[in-house]
Structure formats: C-alpha cells, structure tokens
N, C-alpha and C positions, 0 to 999 in steps of 0.2 A: 925714286922708288918709295922713300919714306912718305912723301906727300900723296902718292897714289894709294898707298895703304890707308892713310888717314881719310882720304876721300871715300874709299870703299867702306871704312868703318862708319863714317857719317851716313852713307847710303843705307847700309844694312841696319844700323841703329834706328834710323828714321823709319824704315819699313816696320821694324818691331813696334815702335811707339805708335805709328799710324794704325797698325793692325790691332794693338791693344786698345787704343782709344775708340776705334770703330766697334770692337767687340763690346766694350763697356756701354756704348750708346745703344747697341742692339739689345742688350739686356733690359733696357727700359724703353724699348722701341714704341710702346704705346703713347709716349709723349711726343713722338715725331722724330724722323730721321732726316739726314741729308738726302736730297733727291736720288743720287745714285744708290744709296743704301736702301731707300724705299723700294727701288726697282729690284735690287738683288733679293731682298726679303720677300717681296711679292712673288718673284719667280720661284724662290725656294718653297714657299707655302703652296703654290699652285702645282709645281711640276717636280718637286723633290730635288735631289742633289743638295749639296751644302751651299750656304750663303757665299762662302769663299769661292766655290767652284763657279757659281754664276758671276762673281766678280772677275774671275779669270777670263771667262768666256766673253763678257762685255768688254773687258780691257783688250783682248786680242782682236775683237771686231774693230774697235777704235784704232788700234795700231795698224791693222790691215788697211783701213780707209785712209789713215794719215800717210801710210807708205805709198799709196797710189796717188794721193792728192799732192802731198808735199813731204818728201822723206827727210827734209832737213832736220826735222824735230825728232827723228827716230834714232836712238842710240842704244847701246847695250843696257844702260840704266832703264830705258823705256820697257824693254822686254823683261828685265828683272823685276821691275815694278808690277807689270801685268801678271807675272807668274808666281811671285812670292807673297804679295800682301794677302791674297785670298787664303792660302794655306795658313798664314799667321793668324788671321781672323778666326779661322776654323779651329786652330789649336787652342786659342784662348777660350773660345766658346765650349770646346770639348773638355778642356782641362778642369772645369768646375771650380776654378779658383776665384772667379769674379762674383761680386755680390748679385743676388737675385732681386728682381723688382719687388718692392714692398707695397707699392701703390700709396706711399706716403710722401711727405716733402723731401725725404732723403733721396728719392729717385731723381729729383731735379739736381741734387748734388752729384749723383753718379753720372748723369748725362752731361753736366757742366764739366766734370773731370774728363769724361770721354772726349768732349769737344776740344778742350784745352790740350790734352795729350795728342790728339790727332793733329791739331794745328802745329804743335812743336815738332811732331814727327815729320809733317810735310815740309816745314821749314828746314829741317835737318837734312832730309834726302835731296831736296832741291838745291840746297847750298853746296852739296857735293859736286854738282856740275857734271854729272855723268849721263845726263839725258833727262828730258821732261817725262813726266808720267804719261800714260796713254790718254788720259782725259785732257791734261794740259796740252799735250802735243796735238790732239784733235782740235781743241779750241784755237790754238795758234794757227793750224793749217786752215781752219774754217775762216778765221779772220783774214788771213792772207788772200784767200780766194774770193772773198766777198768784200763789200764796202763796210762791213761791221768792224767795230773796235773789238779787242779781245774781251773786254767786259761785256759788251753787247752780245757777242757770240756765246759767252758763258751763260748769260741770262736766257737767251733763246733755247740753247741746248738743255740746260738744267730744268727749265720750265716744261719742255717737251718730255724729258725723262720723268719728271715728277708727275705729269699728267698720265703717262703710260703706267707708271707704278701705282698711282691712285686707282686707275681703272682696273688694274689687276688685283686690287685689294691690299695694296701696301700700306704701312703705318704712317699716315699723314695726319699730323696734329699741329698744335700751336708752335712747338719747338722747331718744326720743319721750316717755318718761315722766318725764324730768327737765328737759326743754326749758323748761317754764313756770316751774320753780323758779329758773332762771337768768334768764330773760327778764323775768319780772314785777318783781323788785326793780330791775333796770336801767331798765325802763320807768317805775317809780314815782319813782325818784330823778331821772331825766331830766325827767319831767313837772314835778316840783317846781322843779327848776333853771330850766327854760325859762319857766315861769310867773313866777318871780321876775324873770327877765331882762325879760320883757314888762312887768311891773309897774314895773320900774325905768325902762324906756324910756318908759312911759306918764307917769310922774311928770316925767321930763325934758322930754318933749314938752309937757306941760301948763304947766310953768314957763317954757317957751320961747315959749308962745303958739300952738302948733300945735293943730289940731283933729283928734281921733282919727277 
C-alpha cells in the first residue's frame, strides 16, 4: 500500500511538472515548440478551445488507436495522462503566474527551463510504472505492428505531427528542431534516478514489513 501511494505521488507530481514545463514553453512559443505542442497551439489558434483541451482530444484519439491496435500499453496511468496534463497546462497558462515573453535573450532561459522541467516531469511519471502516456503507448504500438524501431516510429509520427501543425500555422522555429535533443537526455537521466529512488523505497518498505 505504501509503495502504491508513492507510485501515484510520482505519477501526479510528474504530471504537474510536465504541465508546468509545457506551459512555460508555450509562453515563449515564438521560439518554437515540441511537435505535439505545435499542433495543439495551431488547433487552439484556428478553432478556439484551450490548448489543454486539444491536448486531451489528441491524447484520447491516440489512446483509442492504441486500444484497437495493441492494448498492452494501455493502463490507468495512460488515461490519467491523457485527461489531466491538458487541464494542468491550462491552469498554469490561466493563472498568470508565469513570465511573459520579452523577446529578449531571457526568453531562451524560460524555454530552456520549460524543456528541463518537462523532461524531469516525464521521467517522474514514467518511473511510476502505472502506464505509458498516450503518445508513448501509440509509438510502442506502432513499432510492434510495423518493422520500425521505437525511435524510428517516433521520428515518423512526430515529423508528421510537426508538418500538420506547421501547415495549420503552429509555432515552428529553430528551437523546435533541437527541443528533443535537450529534453530526451533530461528525461532519460530523470527516469533512471526516479526508478532508483523507487527501488530504494521498495527495499526499505520490504525490510520494514510493508506490502507494496
């Protein structure tokens, strides 16, 4: 029980950090965003609704496809991811507590902070082990059903999403193309760190007589 609570603490803390980092990046979106955020911002600008709402809709579409193609990667955490991160992003954008774009060098610092926070948040909620996010689950399902590796599937899908977002008028600029090169290492190191912390907590819990 103690470990289950800790896993959910990791999950929801990761969602909050991921939403905060994404919202920070959106504040300086003219520098460029991650492909999925490019799409969500483009849909928001063209059709209204909030950026987070479009994130929910895109996430649920991916979950639905993954559920039909290969439901192994669908879990409670997948649905929580799809349903909660969007509102968290909207909350931070609505709350007016984040810095606004100044169109100076400090905007790059804001974007860098957003990328790092998002990477840490992603590593935190994935380390919880309660289900892949809708995008990750979709990539894994696609890789399983094709001859593509997971990384190749990600490249294909994100390039397609980026193209659609760009054609819809989304914020594509130089940082769009180096976003992943910063975020991925942060995510990987965070994932390793938080998994080790969970394993340490598991050992301590077992030695204390608690049941996970």
